C-alpha positions in Angstrom: -13.5 11.9 10.0 -11.9 11.0 6.6 -11.9 7.3 5.9 -10.3 7.5 2.4 -7.7 9.8 0.9 -7.5 10.8 -2.8 -5.0 13.2 -4.2 -3.9 14.0 -7.8 -0.4 14.7 -8.9 0.1 15.0 -12.7 -1.7 12.1 -14.3 -1.7 9.9 -11.1 -4.6 9.7 -8.7 -3.0 8.5 -5.4 -5.6 6.7 -3.2 -5.5 5.1 0.2 -7.3 4.3 3.4 -7.4 6.8 6.3 -9.5 6.4 9.5 -10.8 2.8 9.9 -14.4 2.3 8.7 -16.6 -0.2 6.8 -16.9 -0.2 3.0 -20.2 1.5 3.0 -18.7 4.6 4.7 -15.5 4.4 2.7 -17.3 4.4 -0.6 -19.4 7.4 0.4 -16.2 9.3 1.5 -14.3 8.4 -1.7 -17.2 9.5 -3.9 -17.6 12.7 -1.9 -13.9 13.4 -2.3 -14.0 12.8 -6.0 -17.0 15.1 -6.4 -15.1 17.8 -4.4 -12.1 17.3 -6.8 -14.3 17.8 -9.8 -16.0 20.8 -8.4 -12.7 22.3 -7.4 -11.3 21.6 -10.9 -8.6 19.2 -9.5 -10.1 16.6 -11.8 -10.9 18.0 -15.2 -10.7 14.9 -17.3 -8.6 14.0 -20.2 -7.0 11.1 -22.0 -5.4 9.0 -19.2 -5.5 8.8 -15.5 -3.4 6.3 -13.5 -4.7 5.1 -10.1 -2.1 4.1 -7.5 -2.7 2.9 -3.9 -4.8 0.4 -1.9 -8.6 0.1 -2.5 -11.2 -2.4 -1.6 -13.2 -3.8 -4.4 -16.3 -1.6 -3.7 -14.1 1.5 -3.5 -12.2 0.6 -6.7 -15.5 0.2 -8.6 -16.8 3.6 -7.2 -13.6 5.3 -8.2 -13.6 3.8 -11.7 -17.3 4.8 -12.2 -16.7 8.4 -11.0 -13.6 9.0 -13.1 -14.7 6.9 -16.1 -16.9 9.8 -17.1 -13.9 12.1 -17.2 -11.1 10.1 -18.6 -10.8 8.0 -21.8 -8.4 5.6 -20.2 -8.0 4.4 -16.6 -5.0 2.3 -15.5 -4.4 0.8 -12.1 -1.0 0.2 -10.6 0.0 -3.4 -10.0 2.8 -3.6 -7.5 3.7 -7.2 -8.6 4.2 -6.1 -12.2 5.6 -2.6 -11.2 3.5 -1.2 -14.0 0.0 0.2 -14.6 -2.6 -2.1 -16.1 -5.2 -0.5 -18.4 -8.5 -1.4 -16.8 -10.9 0.9 -18.8 -10.4 2.2 -22.3 -12.5 4.2 -24.7 -9.4 5.0 -26.7 -8.2 2.7 -29.5 -4.6 3.6 -28.6 -5.0 1.6 -25.3 -6.4 -1.8 -24.8 -7.7 -3.5 -21.6 -4.8 -5.4 -20.0 -2.1 -3.3 -21.7 0.8 -2.5 -19.4 2.1 1.1 -19.2 4.8 2.8 -17.1 
């Protein structure tokens, strides 16, 4: 039973809930999926990754931690702004809070 979906297309990591579950299980499933993606070379790292889709706070933290070791910049989509908000940056070209398309 998959409780959380994660797929990568280009520089976007599309995330979302699947089968209903509590956050403890969803976090485990999200981390397991991310580990599979790293092992399978779907996530190889780079400069920027954009995360788009619904996530609870525990899941968002787990995702950020897992991909923060691979990417210099993590931006999360804000549907109210219609843009990605830089949330993590280890690159001087991007600052936390910066909006990108």
